[in-house]
Structures are given as C-alpha cells and as structure tokens.
C-alpha positions in Angstrom: 0.0 0.0 0.0 3.0 2.3 0.3 3.4 4.8 -2.6 6.1 3.1 -4.7 7.8 6.3 -5.7 8.2 7.9 -2.3 7.9 4.8 -0.1 5.3 6.8 1.9 1.7 6.2 2.9 -0.3 9.3 3.4 -3.6 9.1 5.2 -6.0 12.0 5.9 -8.9 11.7 8.3 -11.6 14.3 8.0 -14.8 15.1 9.9 -16.4 17.8 11.9 -15.2 18.9 15.3 -16.0 16.3 17.9 -16.0 13.1 15.7 -12.7 11.8 17.1 -10.6 12.6 14.0 -7.5 13.4 16.1 -7.9 10.3 18.3 -8.2 8.1 15.2 -5.0 9.4 13.7 -3.1 9.0 17.0 -4.4 5.5 17.3 -3.4 4.5 13.8 -0.1 6.2 14.1 0.6 4.3 17.3 -0.5 1.0 15.7 1.8 1.6 12.7 4.7 2.6 14.9 5.1 -1.1 15.8 6.1 -1.7 12.1 9.5 -1.0 10.7 9.3 2.6 9.6 8.6 6.1 10.7 5.3 7.8 11.6 4.2 11.5 11.7 0.8 12.7 12.8 -0.5 16.3 12.5 -3.9 17.9 13.0 -5.9 20.9 11.7 -9.0 22.5 13.2 -11.4 25.0 11.9 -12.0 28.2 13.9 -15.0 26.8 15.7 -14.7 24.0 18.3 -17.6 22.0 16.9 -19.2 21.8 13.5 -16.2 22.9 11.4 -13.9 20.7 9.3 -11.3 19.0 11.4 -8.5 16.9 9.8 -5.7 14.7 10.9 -2.8 13.6 8.7 -0.7 10.5 9.2 2.4 9.9 7.2 4.0 6.4 7.4 7.3 5.9 5.6 10.1 3.3 5.4 12.6 6.2 5.3 12.9 9.1 7.7 10.2 11.6 7.1 11.6 14.8 5.8 8.2 16.5 5.3 5.6 15.5 7.9 2.5 16.6 6.0 0.3 14.9 3.4 1.2 16.0 -0.1 -1.2 13.6 -1.9 -3.8 11.5 -0.1 -3.5 7.7 -0.4 -6.3 7.0 2.0 -9.0 9.4 2.9 -11.4 8.6 5.8 -14.4 10.9 5.4 -16.5 10.9 8.6 -18.8 13.6 7.3 -20.0 14.9 3.9 -18.0 18.1 4.4 -14.8 16.1 4.6 -15.6 14.2 1.5 -16.5 17.3 -0.5 -13.4 19.2 0.5 -10.8 16.5 0.6 -11.8 13.8 -2.0 -10.4 15.8 -5.0 -6.9 15.3 -3.5 -7.0 11.5 -3.3 -4.6 9.7 -5.6 -6.3 7.5 -8.2 -4.3 4.6 -6.7 -5.7 5.3 -3.3 -9.1 4.8 -1.7 -11.8 6.7 0.3 -13.4 5.1 3.3 -16.7 6.8 4.0 -18.9 6.7 7.1 -22.1 6.1 5.0 -24.3 7.4 7.9 -23.3 11.0 7.0 -22.8 11.6 3.3 -26.1 12.9 1.9 -28.1 11.1 4.6 -26.8 7.7 3.7 -27.1 8.1 -0.1 -24.0 7.3 -2.1 -22.7 10.2 -4.2 -23.5 10.1 -7.9 -20.7 8.3 -9.7 -20.0 11.4 -11.9 -19.3 13.4 -8.7 -17.0 10.8 -7.1 -13.3 11.0 -7.0 -11.6 8.6 -9.5 -10.5 6.1 -6.9 -11.9 3.1 -5.0 -14.7 3.9 -2.5 -15.7 1.9 0.6 -19.0 2.7 2.4 -19.2 1.6 6.0 -22.1 2.7 8.3 -19.7 3.2 11.1 -21.8 5.7 13.1 -24.8 3.4 12.8 -22.9 0.4 13.9 -21.3 2.4 16.8 -24.7 3.6 18.0 -26.7 0.3 17.5 -24.1 -2.4 18.2 -21.5 -0.7 20.5 -24.0 1.6 22.2 -21.8 4.7 21.7 -21.8 6.8 18.5 -18.4 8.2 19.5 -16.8 4.8 18.6 -17.4 5.3 14.9 -13.8 6.5 14.5 -12.4 3.3 15.9 -14.7 1.2 13.6 -13.2 3.1 10.6 -9.7 2.5 11.9 -10.4 -1.2 12.1 -11.7 -1.1 8.5 -8.5 0.6 7.3 -6.4 -2.1 9.0 -8.6 -4.8 7.4 -8.2 -3.3 3.9 -4.5 -2.4 4.0 -3.1 -5.1 6.2 -0.5 -2.5 7.4 -0.7 -3.8 10.9 -2.2 -6.9 12.5 -4.9 -7.5 15.0 -2.5 -8.0 18.0 -0.6 -4.7 17.2 -3.9 -2.9 16.9 -5.1 -4.2 20.2 -1.8 -3.3 21.8 -2.0 0.3 20.5 -5.7 0.6 21.6 -4.7 -0.6 25.1 -2.0 2.0 25.2 -4.1 5.0 24.0 -7.5 4.2 25.6 -8.6 5.0 29.1 -9.4 1.9 31.2 -13.0 3.0 31.3 -13.4 3.2 27.5 -11.1 0.3 26.5 -13.9 -2.4 26.5 -16.1 -0.3 24.1 -13.0 0.7 22.0 -12.0 -3.0 21.6 -15.5 -3.9 20.6 -15.5 -1.1 18.0 -12.1 -2.1 16.7 -13.2 -5.7 16.2 -16.4 -4.5 14.5 -14.2 -2.6 12.0 -11.8 -5.4 11.5 -14.6 -7.9 10.8 -17.0 -5.7 8.8 -17.8 -7.3 5.5 -16.3 -4.7 3.2 -17.7 -4.8 -0.3 -15.2 -3.7 -3.0 
C-alpha cells in the first residue's frame, strides 16, 4: 500500500469537530509505529470548536520523514459529507476513500459522476457504533479497524496493543468492541 515512488503512505482523516478525528490518527499512528518505519501525525482545526472541518494527517514511511504533512492522499477517511466534499479531489487514483455512510447525503452514495476517481468503501460506522456498540463516538475506531482490514498494514494484535496504550481503562472495552467491528466488517469492494 506504500506509494512506490516515495515509499510513503499518506492518510487523511476528515470530519467535523467532535468526531474523534484526532484520536483516530493518533491510534493509527501508534499501531503503525510497531512496524518497521517512521510515523508522523499532525492535525488541523477550523476556527469553531464543533461543526467545522477537522482533519488529521498521518504519514508512514520506510525512510525518515523529511516533510511531515500529506502531499497527496493515499487513504481518505471521510467521517462527514463536508470532509468528502473538500478532501476527495486530493486523493490519488491509486488510493481509496473510506466513507462513514451514515453521514454523506443522509446515507445516499454520491452520484458516480461526482465521485473522486479512486476506490470507495462505504461503511455505516456511526450506525454500527450507535446500535451495536452503544456509543456513537466509537465510529472513528470502527473506521480505523476497517483501514487495518483493507490495508493489512498492521495486524490484530498490534492494533489491540495500540488501543490498550491509547484508551482510558473505562473506554477500552467499548473501543476494543468497536475495533473488532471494523476489523470484521464485510467490506464490499
């Protein structure tokens, strides 16, 4: 999954304030740090604390990272329609977009003519988090599990180890359940 030219993988996670975009990037960064390579995570907030676009960037590289920001997106996680609209034009054709299908256009898939020219995966992460986990704030962890399932960049044990390290003891049981839901979701290509 690494970009062959640069030996980098560039992930951007976008949503609106309060969706756990920063937590997701930190979790993925920690999980990838167990692999041979280098990781850089950065964040960007809109001026409001909630309701504006929030993004996190994660760069994973086999070589030392000389520029810690995303230059072209290999993987976009769109947790909200706003993130898809603003960020999808920057996704490489060889990359993919993982969409929380609960949010874009109220669950309707975008018209093919309006979609970025890359693979798209639609996962009802917020719906699963709310109905199966009992906490809608776990949608970000479900999407992280789906990324791990699709890319195979890390394994189940390393993901669980990272989750134990980053989660509070009170939230770990729900987080683990959410991660497993993402790792085992039947992703249709």
